[in-house]
GUKOLDREN-172782 format. One line per 4 residues: for each residue x, z, y of C-alpha. Coordinates in Angstrom, 2 decimals, always signed. Each point is the difference from the previous one (the first is absolute). Layout:
X,Z,Y | ...
***
This chain:
+75.99,-82.42,+229.69 | -2.05,-1.59,+2.66 | +0.45,-3.60,+1.16 | -0.17,-0.59,+3.71
-1.22,-3.41,+1.23 | +0.57,-1.71,+3.26 | -3.37,+0.91,+1.42 | +0.02,+0.92,+3.59
+3.02,-2.17,+0.80 | -0.02,-3.26,+1.84 | +0.13,-2.81,-2.59 | +2.67,-1.79,+2.05
+2.29,+3.13,-0.05 | -0.02,+0.01,-3.77 | +1.12,-3.70,-0.12 | +2.41,-0.39,+2.91
+2.66,+2.48,+0.87 | +0.81,-1.54,+3.36 | -0.96,-3.21,+1.72 | -1.51,-2.78,-2.16
+2.24,-3.13,+0.14 | -1.40,-3.10,+1.41 | -0.81,-2.96,-2.20 | +2.94,-1.97,+1.40
+2.36,+2.92,-0.75 | -1.41,+0.31,-3.56 | +0.42,-3.72,-0.60 | +3.65,+0.04,+1.16
+0.71,+3.05,-2.22 | -1.68,-1.64,-3.01 | +1.93,-3.29,+0.44 | +3.35,+1.79,+0.64
-0.63,+2.23,-2.92 | -0.77,-2.86,-2.31 | +3.25,-1.76,+1.08 | +2.26,+3.00,-0.48
-1.69,+1.98,-2.68 | +2.01,+0.78,-3.12 | +0.45,+2.91,-2.50 | -3.14,-0.72,-1.99
-3.28,+1.77,+0.45 | +1.39,+3.53,+0.38 | +2.43,-1.24,+2.76 | -2.71,-1.95,+1.76
-2.34,+3.01,-0.05 | +2.78,+2.27,+1.28 | +0.92,-2.40,+2.86 | -3.63,-0.33,+0.96
-0.41,+3.87,+0.05 | +3.14,+0.44,+2.09 | -1.07,-2.63,+2.60 | -3.76,+0.63,+0.20
-0.17,+3.68,-0.49 | +3.25,+1.48,+1.19 | +1.16,-2.45,+2.68 | -3.09,-1.69,+1.46
-2.49,+2.72,-0.94 | -2.61,-2.73,-0.49 | -1.61,+1.72,-2.96 | -0.29,+3.66,-1.06
+2.33,+1.09,-2.82 | -2.98,+1.43,-2.01 | -1.86,-3.33,+0.30 | +3.09,-1.95,-1.08
+0.62,+2.19,-3.02 | -3.59,-0.18,-0.95 | +0.20,-3.82,+0.15 | +3.14,-0.04,-2.07
-1.65,+2.10,-2.69 | -2.90,-2.37,-0.33 | +2.28,-2.99,-0.11 | +2.09,+1.49,-2.76
-3.12,+0.52,-2.10 | -1.28,-3.58,+0.42 | +1.52,-2.75,-2.21 | +2.08,-2.57,+1.87
+2.77,+0.13,+2.65 | -0.26,+3.34,+1.81 | +2.00,-1.15,+3.05 | -2.19,-2.96,+0.49
-3.20,+2.09,-0.33 | +1.38,+2.60,+2.40 | +0.82,-2.64,+2.57 | -3.42,-1.51,-0.24
-1.73,+3.40,+0.21 | +1.98,+1.21,+3.03 | -0.59,-3.35,+1.74 | -3.75,+0.37,-0.71
-0.04,+3.68,+1.15 | +1.74,-0.90,+3.28 | -1.70,-3.35,+0.90 | -2.90,-0.65,-2.40
-0.42,-2.80,-2.61 | +2.20,-2.53,+1.93 | +2.75,+2.55,+0.36 | -0.02,+0.64,-3.69
+0.06,-3.69,-0.89 | +2.87,-0.74,+2.42 | +2.06,+3.02,-1.04 | -0.35,-0.94,-3.64
+0.78,-3.70,+0.51 | +2.97,+0.70,+2.34 | +1.57,+2.28,-2.66 | +0.02,-2.75,-2.59
+0.37,-3.21,+2.13 | +3.71,+0.41,+0.90 | +0.99,+0.46,-3.70 | -1.66,-3.40,-0.88
+2.51,-1.63,+2.42 | +2.91,+1.86,-1.70 | -1.05,-1.03,-3.59 | +2.36,-2.60,-1.44
-1.46,-3.22,-1.31
***
């Protein structure tokens, strides 16, 4: 069995299936997702896949699944790690920080005293 790499392809075509979302679109999505997310990590990952891969085509399916596999292996919250990684992939370090924070921030507001 021979493994085939991504050599010869444009690096952008491996990461992005369509058009890369703007930072403002990514911020709106992250905040909205943080406000309405439910279903635990599996549900959050499924919703993120549906929106980012199937509907918006902001990231390639192969890259998304690769990221999910890595997040599942790491200790800690997989949905949080995935949000941070995709934010970083799309918009660098600040994108990752903002995506990670906006996933958690709305839940702090909903936490009872």
